[in-house]
C-alpha positions in Angstrom: -16.2 10.2 5.1 -13.4 12.5 4.8 -12.0 13.0 1.2 -8.3 13.7 0.8 -6.9 15.7 -2.3 -3.5 14.7 -1.2 -1.9 11.6 -2.7 -0.9 9.1 0.0 2.1 6.9 -0.5 0.4 3.5 0.3 -2.6 4.4 -2.0 -0.9 6.0 -4.9 0.2 4.8 -8.2 2.4 6.6 -10.9 0.9 6.5 -14.4 3.3 7.7 -17.2 1.1 8.0 -20.3 3.0 8.1 -23.8 6.2 9.5 -23.4 7.5 8.0 -26.9 10.0 8.8 -29.3 8.1 10.2 -32.2 6.4 12.5 -29.9 10.0 14.4 -29.3 9.6 15.7 -33.0 6.5 17.6 -32.1 6.5 18.7 -28.5 8.7 21.7 -28.0 9.0 21.3 -24.1 9.6 17.7 -24.2 13.0 18.1 -22.1 11.2 19.9 -19.4 8.4 17.0 -19.1 11.1 14.1 -19.3 12.8 15.9 -16.5 9.9 16.3 -14.2 8.7 12.8 -15.0 12.0 11.6 -13.9 11.9 13.4 -10.7 8.3 11.5 -10.2 9.8 8.4 -10.9 12.8 8.8 -8.5 10.1 9.8 -5.8 7.8 6.9 -6.7 11.0 4.8 -6.3 11.8 6.1 -3.0 8.3 5.7 -1.4 7.6 2.4 -2.9 4.8 3.6 -5.4 4.1 1.2 -8.3 4.8 2.5 -11.8 2.7 1.8 -14.9 3.8 3.0 -18.2 1.6 3.3 -21.4 2.9 3.3 -25.0 0.4 4.2 -27.6 0.7 2.5 -31.0 4.3 1.6 -30.5 4.6 0.5 -34.1 4.3 4.0 -35.3 5.3 6.2 -32.2 8.1 4.1 -31.0 9.2 3.0 -27.4 9.2 5.0 -24.4 12.2 7.4 -24.6 15.5 6.1 -23.0 15.7 9.2 -21.0 12.5 7.8 -19.1 13.3 3.8 -19.3 16.8 4.5 -18.0 15.2 5.8 -14.6 12.6 3.0 -14.3 13.8 -0.1 -12.3 10.7 -1.7 -11.7 7.4 -0.7 -13.9 4.5 -2.4 -15.9 4.4 -1.5 -19.3 0.9 -1.4 -21.0 0.3 -1.2 -24.9 -2.4 0.6 -26.2 -4.2 1.8 -29.6 -7.1 3.7 -28.1 -6.5 7.3 -26.9 -7.6 6.3 -23.4 -6.0 3.6 -21.8 -9.1 2.4 -20.2 -10.5 1.3 -23.4 -7.8 -1.6 -23.8 -8.4 -5.0 -22.4 -7.5 -5.4 -19.1 -6.1 -1.9 -18.5 -8.6 -1.3 -15.6 -8.3 -4.4 -14.1 -4.2 -3.9 -14.0 -5.0 -0.8 -12.1 -7.4 -2.1 -9.8 -5.2 -5.1 -8.9 -2.6 -2.6 -7.8 -5.0 -1.9 -4.8 -4.0 1.8 -5.3 -6.9 4.3 -5.7 -5.0 7.7 -6.3 -3.4 8.0 -9.5 -0.6 10.5 -10.1 -0.5 11.2 -13.8 2.4 12.6 -16.3 2.6 12.0 -19.9 2.3 13.7 -23.6 -0.9 14.9 -25.6 -2.6 16.3 -22.5 -5.6 17.1 -24.7 -5.9 13.5 -26.1 -4.4 10.6 -24.5 -3.7 12.0 -20.8 -7.2 13.6 -20.9 -9.2 10.7 -22.2 -7.4 8.4 -20.0 -7.8 10.7 -16.7 -11.6 11.1 -17.6 -12.2 7.6 -17.7 -10.1 6.7 -14.7 -12.3 9.2 -12.7 -15.4 7.6 -14.2 -14.3 4.3 -12.9 -14.1 5.9 -9.2 -10.0 6.6 -9.1 -8.8 9.9 -7.7 -6.4 11.6 -10.2 -3.5 14.0 -9.8 -2.3 15.6 -13.0 1.0 16.8 -12.6 0.5 20.3 -14.4 4.3 20.8 -15.2 4.8 17.1 -15.9 2.4 16.8 -19.1 2.7 18.3 -22.5 1.3 18.9 -26.0 2.2 20.0 -29.4 0.5 23.4 -28.8 0.8 25.2 -25.5 -2.7 25.8 -25.2 -3.7 22.1 -25.0 
């Protein structure tokens, strides 16, 4: 069996992790991350790739920023309280039901929410593509 390391349109899902209002105060590169996320959203729309958006502890961190939601025409939003979205009820089922095995990831807090979700998705058999210049954390080394 040949393994592909290139995301294929018909097998891909765009996952946007926790690009929320409160994060803008602590992440210095947020504008670039949002710009690149919006490029991914536009590409996903053109290619017919479904989009899943997570929001971590919405009550405390706020909603997904308007700069991102303004680009979204169709997306599924998923609320979470764990760092890994995979620990939330039905998240893995939601991803599986999409029928997509390759997940392209953008988001905030690379070293926590992005990392833990990605590792759990890999453990669940998905192929992950983290877009290096479309993820951010408070500290550059993260």
